[in-house]
C-alpha positions in Angstrom: 272.0 163.0 -23.1 274.0 163.6 -26.3 274.4 160.4 -28.3 271.3 158.8 -26.7 267.7 158.5 -27.6 265.7 160.5 -25.1 262.3 162.1 -24.5 261.7 165.8 -23.8 258.4 166.5 -22.1 256.6 169.1 -20.0 256.5 168.5 -16.3 252.7 168.9 -16.3 251.2 167.4 -19.4 248.9 164.7 -20.6 247.9 162.7 -23.7 251.2 163.2 -25.3 251.0 167.0 -25.6 254.4 168.7 -25.8 256.4 165.5 -26.0 259.3 165.0 -28.4 261.5 161.9 -29.0 265.0 163.1 -29.8 267.3 160.7 -31.7 271.1 160.3 -30.9 272.0 162.6 -33.8 269.7 165.3 -32.4 267.0 164.9 -35.0 263.4 164.6 -33.7 261.5 161.4 -34.7 258.3 162.3 -33.0 257.0 165.7 -31.9 253.6 166.8 -30.6 252.4 170.3 -30.5 254.7 172.7 -28.6 254.0 173.7 -25.0 254.6 177.4 -24.6 256.1 178.5 -21.2 256.4 174.9 -19.9 259.1 173.6 -17.7 260.6 170.5 -19.3 262.1 167.3 -18.1 264.4 165.0 -20.0 264.6 161.2 -19.6 266.3 158.4 -21.4 264.0 156.7 -23.9 263.4 153.0 -22.9 261.6 151.1 -25.7 258.6 148.9 -24.7 257.7 145.6 -26.2 254.4 145.1 -28.0 251.7 143.2 -26.1 248.3 141.9 -27.0 245.3 143.1 -24.9 241.7 142.2 -25.0 239.5 145.3 -25.4 235.8 146.0 -26.0 236.7 146.2 -29.7 238.6 142.9 -29.8 242.3 142.3 -29.5 244.6 145.3 -29.6 248.4 145.4 -30.0 250.3 148.1 -28.4 252.7 149.2 -25.6 251.9 149.6 -21.9 252.6 152.8 -20.0 252.5 152.5 -16.3 251.7 155.6 -14.2 251.3 156.6 -10.6 249.7 159.7 -9.2 251.6 161.2 -6.2 249.8 163.5 -3.8 251.7 165.1 -0.9 254.6 162.7 -1.5 252.5 159.6 -1.3 251.4 157.3 -4.1 247.7 157.6 -4.5 246.7 155.8 -7.6 248.2 153.4 -10.2 247.0 153.0 -13.7 248.1 151.4 -17.0 247.4 152.5 -20.5 247.8 150.7 -23.8 248.7 152.7 -26.8 249.5 151.7 -30.4 252.6 153.9 -30.8 255.6 154.9 -28.7 253.9 157.9 -27.1 250.6 157.6 -25.1 248.0 159.8 -26.7 244.2 160.3 -26.7 243.7 157.0 -28.6 245.2 154.9 -25.7 243.0 152.4 -23.8 242.8 152.4 -20.0 243.7 148.9 -18.7 242.2 147.6 -15.5 244.6 147.2 -12.6 244.1 145.5 -9.3 246.1 146.9 -6.4 246.2 144.7 -3.3 247.2 146.2 0.0 
């Protein structure tokens, strides 16, 4: 991924722990606490657009993160979070999602 902006993160993680954003020159622009003895995955960084979302505390501006839990090879749950920065952390809101089957 040399020459590209990418994310380095632990395979099993949550709330932004252990995540780093690596810039094309190799410098780190965001880095959470290290995760000792974690297997890592690397993925291309794809920027998200800012959105407005109504919350219990009024309007919030942030970026959506879409996630899906997979159990025994099958999608089991879908959820969306809204966070103010580029990495979803503990400050993110859960956004209601309706899945129709």
